[in-house]
N, C-alpha and C positions, 0 to 999 in steps of 0.2 A: 400580745397583739394589741395594736392600737386602732381604734375606729377613726377614720378621717373626719367624721362629723362631730366628734367630741372635742370640746375645747379644753385644752390642758391648763390654760391660764385662767385664773378667776377674774371675772369682770371687775373693772376699776371704775370708781365713781369719784367725782370731785364734790366736796362739801365746801360751803362758803367758809373761807378762812382756814380750812384744815389742810388743804393740799390733796394729793391723790392717795386713796386708800383702797384696799381690796375689800370688796363687798362680802365675800364669803367668809372672811375672818370674823370670829365671834366678837361682837361688840364694836365692829368697825363702822357700822352705819351711823350710830349716835351713841354717845356714852349713856349707859343705863338702859338702852333699848334692847329688847330681846333679839337674839340672833336667829335669823331664818335661813334655811338651807337655800342655796342658789338653784334656780331652775333654768334649764336650757331646753328650748323647744325648737326643733327644726321643722319649718313649714315649706311646702312647695310654693314656687313663685306665684302660681295661679291663685292659691289661697290667700297669700299676702295681698295680691292685687284686689281680690274680692273684698277683703277686710278694709282696705284703703278706700275703695269706691263706696262701700256702705257707710263708712265713717264720714266721708265727704257729703253724702246725701243727707245724713242726719244733721250735720252742721248747717247745710243750706236750708233745711226745713225750719231750723230754729232762728235763722237770721231774719230780721225784719224785711219786708218786701218793699224796698225803697228804690229798686231799679226800674219800676214801671214809669213810662213817660207820662207827663202831665197831659190832661185832656185839653189844655189851653196853651196857646203859643203867644208870645209877645209879638208886637208888630215886626220887630227886627228878626225874630226867629221865623215868623211867617214869610218874610221877605227872603230869608235864606232858603227856606223850603221851596219857594217859588223860583228861586234864583233870579230875583229881581231886586229893585231898590225898595226901601220902605214906603216911598211915595206911591208905588203901585198898590200896596196893601191899603194905604189910606184912601186911594181912589176907589178900590173895590168896596171899602166900608162906606164911603160917601154915596156910592151908587146903590147901596143896600144889596149888593151881591154877596156880601159876607155880613154876619151879625157881629156887632161891637159889644164886648163885655168890658165893663169898667171895674177896676179894683183900685180905688183911690185915684191916683193920677195915671196909673198904667192902663193901657188899652190892650185887651186880650182878644184872641180869635180862636174859635173852636177848631181843634185839630181835625175832627171828623168832617166838619163843614168845609174846611179848606181842602181836604182830600177829595170830597165830593165835587167841589168846584173844579178842581184840576181834572178829574176823570169825566166830568160832564154829567154826573149823576144828580146834580143840583137842579136839574130841569132846564138849565141854560148851558149850552156848550161854551167852553172857554173861548174858542175862536169860532165865530159863525161861519158856516159853509158859504163859499162864493156862489152867487146866483149863476144859473146856467147861462152861457153866452147866447145872445139873441141871434136869430138867423141873419139879420142885416149886418151885424158885426162880423159874422163868419164870412159872408160874401165880400164885405169891404176888405177884410184882412187877407183873403185868398186871391182877390183879383188885383193885379198890378195897375 
């Protein structure tokens, strides 16, 4: 009787310059290395997936945290964020509605300050509200 989960062939590995060799053959892994018995382990797909996910988490924990965005934007990046031209950012800096940070010849803008400016949390709304129409204008506009 043969079990369908058992592998009848021995696994084959490729060694640099050697060609294909059977790993279960004594001395096949490297000349002079002790021969180890081959181990075949059948795991459910859920277990394999759990191992893969855990290994990925461990790798991500050890990677340097370089994907965080910078707290500062260049004038060009700030203009792209505002979907405007760089001159608009320079105008906001000149009007002191945004704070200018200099690094050498580069002008930088705080990302948090720019977001606050756009959302109106900076104390001044981006676009001031229109004044309510005066009664005389309403009467003039409605009477032909």
